[in-house]
C-alpha positions, 0 to 999 in steps of 0.5 A: 176675783176683783174688788168693788169700791166707789170713786168720786169723779172729782175726788178719785182715790188712787189707793185702789188703783195702786193695788191693781197696779201692784198686782198687774204692773204692766197695766200701770200706764193705762190705768193711770191714764184712765184714772186721770181722764175719769177724774177730769171727765164730765160724763153725763150719758153713756154717749159721752163715754163712747165719744171719749172711749169708742171701744168701751162697751156700754152694758145694762145698769149703767155699766161700762167695760174699758179695755186696758192695755189693748185687750189684755185687761178689762175694767168694769165700772158702774157710773152714776152720771147724775152724781158723777160717781164711778163705782169700779166693780171689777178689774182683771185679765181678759181671760178672767173677765170671760168668767164673770157676768159684768152686768151683775158683778 
């Protein structure tokens, strides 16, 4: 269904994103852009995320859903704002996203 792993905002590993890009090559450009922006972000609160990504959905448990490639794909992350750690919880198509509970995945 999706993978779960931790990204350190300052030391983001591209290995997992490359796996997603291999599976969904048409999302490459936007995933790489998101990676670069997240790696260089200084998000201290959900408001900081919304200021950069106005269409991002802020959920419970510090989770955020980003639209990738319009609304074709969804990226679900959990952010530890104090530690500056982004835990990617799930990535996949919008249709597959509709079958998960982003607040618990």
